[in-house]
N, CA, C and O atoms as a MOPAC input file, in Angstrom:
PM7 MOZYME 1SCF
protein

 N     29.86000 1   143.28600 1    50.20600 1
 C     30.35100 1   143.04700 1    51.55600 1
 C     30.00300 1   144.25800 1    52.41700 1
 O     30.30700 1   145.39500 1    52.05500 1
 N     29.36400 1   144.00500 1    53.55800 1
 C     28.93600 1   145.13500 1    54.37300 1
 C     30.08400 1   145.69800 1    55.22100 1
 O     31.14600 1   145.08700 1    55.33800 1
 N     29.85000 1   146.84900 1    55.79600 1
 C     30.89500 1   147.56300 1    56.54500 1
 C     31.35700 1   146.80800 1    57.78500 1
 O     32.53800 1   146.84200 1    58.12800 1
 N     30.43100 1   146.12500 1    58.45800 1
 C     30.81200 1   145.34100 1    59.65200 1
 C     31.81900 1   144.25800 1    59.29500 1
 O     32.80700 1   144.05700 1    60.00100 1
 N     31.56200 1   143.57400 1    58.20900 1
 C     32.45100 1   142.50200 1    57.75700 1
 C     33.80200 1   143.09000 1    57.34800 1
 O     34.84700 1   142.54900 1    57.70900 1
 N     33.78500 1   144.19500 1    56.59700 1
 C     35.03400 1   144.82600 1    56.16900 1
 C     35.88500 1   145.23000 1    57.36200 1
 O     37.09600 1   145.00500 1    57.37500 1
 N     35.25200 1   145.82500 1    58.36100 1
 C     35.96900 1   146.25800 1    59.55900 1
 C     36.58200 1   145.06200 1    60.27800 1
 O     37.73800 1   145.11600 1    60.69900 1
 N     35.81800 1   143.98700 1    60.42100 1
 C     36.31000 1   142.79600 1    61.09800 1
 C     37.45100 1   142.15500 1    60.31300 1
 O     38.43700 1   141.71800 1    60.90700 1
 N     37.33500 1   142.09300 1    59.00800 1
 C     38.41200 1   141.53100 1    58.17700 1
 C     39.69300 1   142.34000 1    58.37100 1
 O     40.78200 1   141.77000 1    58.44000 1
 N     39.57100 1   143.63900 1    58.45700 1
 C     40.74200 1   144.49300 1    58.67900 1
 C     41.39700 1   144.15900 1    60.02000 1
 O     42.62000 1   144.04800 1    60.10600 1
 N     40.58900 1   144.00200 1    61.05700 1
 C     41.10400 1   143.64500 1    62.38700 1
 C     41.81100 1   142.29200 1    62.33200 1
 O     42.91300 1   142.13900 1    62.85800 1
 N     41.17100 1   141.31700 1    61.69400 1
 C     41.73200 1   139.96900 1    61.62000 1
 C     43.00400 1   139.92500 1    60.78200 1
 O     43.94200 1   139.20000 1    61.11200 1
 N     43.03800 1   140.68900 1    59.71400 1
 C     44.22100 1   140.73900 1    58.85700 1
 C     45.41000 1   141.33400 1    59.60000 1
 O     46.54900 1   140.92800 1    59.36900 1
 N     45.16000 1   142.28700 1    60.48700 1
 C     46.23100 1   142.83300 1    61.31400 1
 C     46.83500 1   141.75900 1    62.21900 1
 O     48.01300 1   141.83200 1    62.57000 1
 N     46.03700 1   140.77400 1    62.59400 1
 C     46.50500 1   139.69400 1    63.46000 1
 C     47.28000 1   138.64600 1    62.66100 1
 O     48.32600 1   138.17100 1    63.10200 1
 N     46.76500 1   138.29100 1    61.49100 1
 C     47.42900 1   137.29000 1    60.65500 1
 C     47.19600 1   137.63700 1    59.19100 1
 O     46.15400 1   137.31000 1    58.62400 1
 N     48.16100 1   138.29100 1    58.59700 1
 C     47.99100 1   138.77300 1    57.22300 1
 C     48.11300 1   137.67100 1    56.17600 1
 O     47.85400 1   137.91500 1    54.99800 1
 N     48.49900 1   136.47100 1    56.57900 1
 C     48.65800 1   135.36900 1    55.63000 1
 C     47.35900 1   134.61400 1    55.34600 1
 O     47.33200 1   133.73000 1    54.49000 1
 N     46.29400 1   134.95300 1    56.05300 1
 C     45.02400 1   134.23800 1    55.91500 1
 C     44.03400 1   135.08100 1    55.11000 1
 O     43.92000 1   136.28900 1    55.31500 1
 N     43.33000 1   134.43300 1    54.20400 1
 C     42.29100 1   135.09500 1    53.40500 1
 C     40.96800 1   135.03800 1    54.18100 1
 O     40.09700 1   134.21700 1    53.89500 1
 N     40.84500 1   135.92700 1    55.16200 1
 C     39.67100 1   135.92300 1    56.03600 1
 C     38.37300 1   136.15300 1    55.27800 1
 O     37.31900 1   135.68000 1    55.70200 1
 N     38.43300 1   136.87000 1    54.16800 1
 C     37.22300 1   137.18000 1    53.40200 1
 C     36.60200 1   135.93200 1    52.77600 1
 O     35.38800 1   135.87900 1    52.58100 1
 N     37.41400 1   134.94000 1    52.46400 1
 C     36.90800 1   133.78800 1    51.71400 1
 C     36.95200 1   132.45500 1    52.43900 1
 O     36.25200 1   131.51900 1    52.04900 1
 N     37.74700 1   132.35200 1    53.46700 1
 C     37.87800 1   131.07200 1    54.18200 1
 C     36.67100 1   130.81900 1    55.08400 1
 O     36.15700 1   131.74100 1    55.71800 1
 N     36.22800 1   129.57900 1    55.13700 1
 C     35.06000 1   129.20900 1    55.94400 1
 C     35.38900 1   128.14100 1    56.98300 1
 O     34.50500 1   127.68000 1    57.70400 1
 N     36.66700 1   127.74500 1    57.06000 1
 C     37.08900 1   126.72400 1    58.02700 1
 C     38.43600 1   127.12100 1    58.62700 1
 O     39.39600 1   126.35100 1    58.59300 1
 N     38.48800 1   128.32500 1    59.17200 1
 C     39.74100 1   128.87100 1    59.67900 1
 C     40.39100 1   127.97300 1    60.72700 1
 O     41.59500 1   127.72200 1    60.67600 1
 N     39.60000 1   127.49800 1    61.66500 1
 C     40.11600 1   126.63200 1    62.73000 1
 C     40.24200 1   125.20400 1    62.21700 1
 O     41.29100 1   124.57600 1    62.36800 1
 N     39.18100 1   124.69500 1    61.61600 1
 C     39.15500 1   123.30100 1    61.16900 1
 C     40.28600 1   122.97900 1    60.19300 1
 O     40.82500 1   121.87200 1    60.21400 1
 N     40.64600 1   123.93400 1    59.34300 1
 C     41.71900 1   123.71200 1    58.36900 1
 C     43.08800 1   124.12900 1    58.90100 1
 O     44.08000 1   124.05100 1    58.17600 1
 N     43.15500 1   124.56700 1    60.14900 1
 C     44.43600 1   124.93400 1    60.75500 1
 C     45.01400 1   126.24300 1    60.24800 1
 O     46.21800 1   126.47400 1    60.36200 1
 N     44.17300 1   127.10000 1    59.69300 1
 C     44.65900 1   128.38300 1    59.17200 1
 C     44.94600 1   129.37700 1    60.29800 1
 O     45.80200 1   130.25200 1    60.16100 1
 N     44.22200 1   129.23600 1    61.41400 1
 C     44.53500 1   130.02300 1    62.59800 1
 C     44.72600 1   129.04800 1    63.75800 1
 O     44.07600 1   128.00400 1    63.82700 1
 N     45.63100 1   129.41000 1    64.66400 1
 C     45.92400 1   128.54100 1    65.79900 1
 C     45.46900 1   129.19500 1    67.09800 1
 O     44.84700 1   130.25800 1    67.08600 1
 N     45.78200 1   128.55500 1    68.20500 1
 C     45.31200 1   129.05700 1    69.50200 1
 C     45.87800 1   130.43800 1    69.81000 1
 O     45.20400 1   131.25000 1    70.44400 1
 N     47.10200 1   130.71600 1    69.37200 1
 C     47.66600 1   132.05200 1    69.57900 1
 C     46.86500 1   133.08600 1    68.79800 1
 O     46.56700 1   134.16200 1    69.31500 1
 N     46.51500 1   132.76400 1    67.54800 1
 C     45.69400 1   133.67500 1    66.73800 1
 C     44.33900 1   133.91100 1    67.40400 1
 O     43.85500 1   135.04100 1    67.45600 1
 N     43.73700 1   132.84700 1    67.90700 1
 C     42.42300 1   132.98300 1    68.54300 1
 C     42.51700 1   133.87400 1    69.78100 1
 O     41.64500 1   134.71000 1    70.02200 1
 N     43.57500 1   133.69000 1    70.55900 1
 C     43.78400 1   134.55200 1    71.73100 1
 C     43.92700 1   136.00900 1    71.29800 1
 O     43.35900 1   136.90400 1    71.92400 1
 N     44.67500 1   136.24400 1    70.24100 1
 C     44.84400 1   137.60300 1    69.71500 1
 C     43.53500 1   138.16100 1    69.18700 1
 O     43.24600 1   139.34400 1    69.36900 1
 N     42.74300 1   137.32400 1    68.53800 1
 C     41.43300 1   137.74800 1    68.02100 1
 C     40.52000 1   138.14000 1    69.17400 1
 O     39.85400 1   139.17300 1    69.11500 1
 N     40.48700 1   137.32600 1    70.21400 1
 C     39.63800 1   137.61300 1    71.37300 1
 C     40.03600 1   138.94300 1    72.01200 1
 O     39.17400 1   139.73600 1    72.39100 1
 N     41.33200 1   139.18100 1    72.12800 1
 C     41.82200 1   140.45100 1    72.68700 1
 C     41.39600 1   141.61300 1    71.80100 1
 O     40.93700 1   142.63900 1    72.30100 1
 N     41.54500 1   141.46000 1    70.49000 1
 C     41.17200 1   142.52900 1    69.55200 1
 C     39.66600 1   142.79200 1    69.58300 1
 O     39.24100 1   143.94300 1    69.48700 1
 N     38.85400 1   141.74300 1    69.71500 1
 C     37.40000 1   141.92000 1    69.77900 1
 C     37.01700 1   142.66800 1    71.05200 1
 O     36.11800 1   143.50900 1    71.03900 1
 N     37.69300 1   142.36300 1    72.13200 1
 C     37.44000 1   143.06300 1    73.39100 1
 C     37.77600 1   144.54700 1    73.23700 1
 O     37.00500 1   145.41200 1    73.65200 1
 N     38.92800 1   144.83100 1    72.63900 1
 C     39.35100 1   146.22500 1    72.46900 1
 C     38.44700 1   146.98700 1    71.51000 1
 O     38.09100 1   148.13600 1    71.77100 1
 N     38.07500 1   146.35600 1    70.40900 1
 C     37.29900 1   147.04300 1    69.36500 1
 C     35.81000 1   147.11900 1    69.67600 1
 O     35.17600 1   148.14700 1    69.44100 1
 N     35.24900 1   146.03000 1    70.20600 1
 C     33.80400 1   145.95700 1    70.39400 1
 C     33.37300 1   145.95400 1    71.86400 1
 O     32.18200 1   146.02500 1    72.16600 1
 N     34.35200 1   145.87200 1    72.77600 1
 C     34.02300 1   145.85600 1    74.19900 1
 C     33.31500 1   144.59800 1    74.65000 1
 O     32.48200 1   144.63900 1    75.55500 1
 N     33.64400 1   143.46900 1    74.01800 1
 C     33.03700 1   142.19400 1    74.39900 1
 C     34.10700 1   141.27000 1    74.96500 1
 O     35.21800 1   141.18800 1    74.44200 1
 N     33.75800 1   140.58800 1    76.02700 1
 C     34.66800 1   139.60500 1    76.63700 1
 C     34.12300 1   138.21300 1    76.34100 1
 O     33.10800 1   137.78900 1    76.89300 1
 N     34.82400 1   137.51900 1    75.45800 1
 C     34.41200 1   136.18100 1    75.05700 1
 C     34.74000 1   135.21100 1    76.20900 1
 O     35.87900 1   135.14600 1    76.67200 1
 N     33.74400 1   134.47900 1    76.64800 1
 C     33.94000 1   133.51800 1    77.72800 1
 C     34.65700 1   132.27900 1    77.20000 1
 O     34.53800 1   131.92800 1    76.02700 1
 N     35.40000 1   131.62800 1    78.08300 1
 C     36.14400 1   130.43000 1    77.69700 1
 C     35.23100 1   129.37100 1    77.07700 1
 O     35.63400 1   128.66000 1    76.15600 1
 N     34.01700 1   129.27000 1    77.57900 1
 C     33.08200 1   128.26900 1    77.05600 1
 C     32.66100 1   128.54800 1    75.61100 1
 O     32.15700 1   127.65700 1    74.92800 1
 N     32.86500 1   129.77200 1    75.14900 1
 C     32.49700 1   130.15400 1    73.78400 1
 C     33.65100 1   129.97700 1    72.79800 1
 O     33.48300 1   130.19100 1    71.59800 1
 N     34.81600 1   129.58900 1    73.30200 1
 C     35.97600 1   129.42200 1    72.42300 1
 C     35.88800 1   128.03600 1    71.78700 1
 O     36.58100 1   127.09500 1    72.17500 1
 N     35.02300 1   127.95800 1    70.81300 1
 C     34.75400 1   126.73000 1    70.07100 1
 C     35.06400 1   126.99100 1    68.59600 1
 O     34.85800 1   128.10300 1    68.11200 1
 N     35.55300 1   125.98300 1    67.88100 1
 C     35.87600 1   126.19000 1    66.46400 1
 C     34.74500 1   126.81500 1    65.66200 1
 O     34.99300 1   127.67800 1    64.81900 1
 N     33.50400 1   126.39400 1    65.90900 1
 C     32.40000 1   126.92200 1    65.09500 1
 C     32.19700 1   128.41900 1    65.28300 1
 O     31.59400 1   129.06500 1    64.42600 1
 N     32.68300 1   128.98400 1    66.38100 1
 C     32.56700 1   130.43100 1    66.60700 1
 C     33.69300 1   131.22300 1    65.95100 1
 O     33.64600 1   132.45200 1    65.90600 1
 N     34.71200 1   130.51800 1    65.43800 1
 C     35.87900 1   131.19000 1    64.86400 1
 C     36.26200 1   130.66100 1    63.48700 1
 O     37.34300 1   130.98200 1    62.99200 1
 N     35.41100 1   129.86500 1    62.85800 1
 C     35.74700 1   129.26800 1    61.56500 1
 C     35.62300 1   130.23400 1    60.39300 1
 O     36.18700 1   129.98300 1    59.32800 1
 N     34.89600 1   131.33100 1    60.57000 1
 C     34.72400 1   132.29200 1    59.47700 1
 C     34.50200 1   133.68600 1    60.05000 1
 O     34.19700 1   133.84700 1    61.23200 1
 N     34.65700 1   134.67000 1    59.20900 1
 C     34.40600 1   136.05200 1    59.62000 1
 C     32.95300 1   136.18300 1    60.07100 1
 O     32.66100 1   136.86500 1    61.05400 1
 N     32.05800 1   135.53700 1    59.35800 1
 C     30.63800 1   135.62000 1    59.70100 1
 C     30.37400 1   135.03000 1    61.08500 1
 O     29.60900 1   135.59000 1    61.86900 1
 N     31.01200 1   133.90000 1    61.37900 1
 C     30.83000 1   133.26100 1    62.69100 1
 C     31.39600 1   134.13500 1    63.80500 1
 O     30.79800 1   134.24400 1    64.87600 1
 N     32.52800 1   134.74600 1    63.56000 1
 C     33.12900 1   135.63400 1    64.55800 1
 C     32.22200 1   136.83100 1    64.79200 1
 O     31.99800 1   137.22600 1    65.93600 1
 N     31.69900 1   137.41100 1    63.71900 1
 C     30.80400 1   138.56200 1    63.84800 1
 C     29.53500 1   138.18400 1    64.60600 1
 O     29.05800 1   138.96500 1    65.42900 1
 N     28.98500 1   137.01700 1    64.34700 1
 C     27.79700 1   136.56500 1    65.07800 1
 C     28.09500 1   136.40500 1    66.56600 1
 O     27.25500 1   136.72400 1    67.40800 1
 N     29.27600 1   135.91700 1    66.88700 1
 C     29.68000 1   135.78100 1    68.29200 1
 C     29.75600 1   137.15400 1    68.94400 1
 O     29.27800 1   137.33700 1    70.06300 1
 N     30.35200 1   138.11600 1    68.25500 1
 C     30.43500 1   139.48800 1    68.76800 1
 C     29.03500 1   140.04800 1    69.00600 1
 O     28.76300 1   140.62000 1    70.06100 1
 N     28.15600 1   139.88500 1    68.03300 1
 C     26.78700 1   140.42300 1    68.15900 1
 C     26.04700 1   139.77600 1    69.32300 1
 O     25.29400 1   140.44300 1    70.03300 1
 N     26.26100 1   138.48500 1    69.51700 1
 C     25.62000 1   137.78200 1    70.63200 1
 C     26.06100 1   138.39100 1    71.97500 1
 O     25.25100 1   138.57100 1    72.88400 1
 N     27.34300 1   138.70000 1    72.07600 1
 C     27.85000 1   139.30800 1    73.31000 1
 C     27.39000 1   140.75900 1    73.47000 1
 O     27.15200 1   141.22000 1    74.58700 1
 N     27.26900 1   141.46700 1    72.36500 1
 C     26.79800 1   142.84600 1    72.44900 1
 C     25.35600 1   142.89800 1    72.94800 1
 O     24.98500 1   143.83500 1    73.65500 1
 N     24.54700 1   141.91800 1    72.59600 1
 C     23.16300 1   141.86100 1    73.04400 1
 C     23.07200 1   141.59200 1    74.54800 1
 O     22.11100 1   142.00000 1    75.20100 1
 N     24.08200 1   140.90100 1    75.09000 1
 C     24.09600 1   140.56600 1    76.52000 1
 C     24.37100 1   141.77400 1    77.38900 1
 O     24.06600 1   141.76600 1    78.58100 1
 N     24.94300 1   142.81200 1    76.80300 1
 C     25.30500 1   144.01200 1    77.58300 1
 C     24.09100 1   144.71300 1    78.11200 1
 O     24.21400 1   145.73600 1    78.78600 1

């Protein structure tokens, strides 16, 4: 597991420690995280990575796994 993933898992675990972010691949689809969690995740990503996720990007496929969340962050970092 690379350092980027480890760091993101730590951030996500601080938001919801009951979810196995390292292994789950359907966080939204399986109801493991809800809209409040997603709002908290978006806030944490803004604080940690300086990215502002647009409302149009708040789609389940962008938040279903740690990898998907990291890809969303990287996409926004490239836009800077």
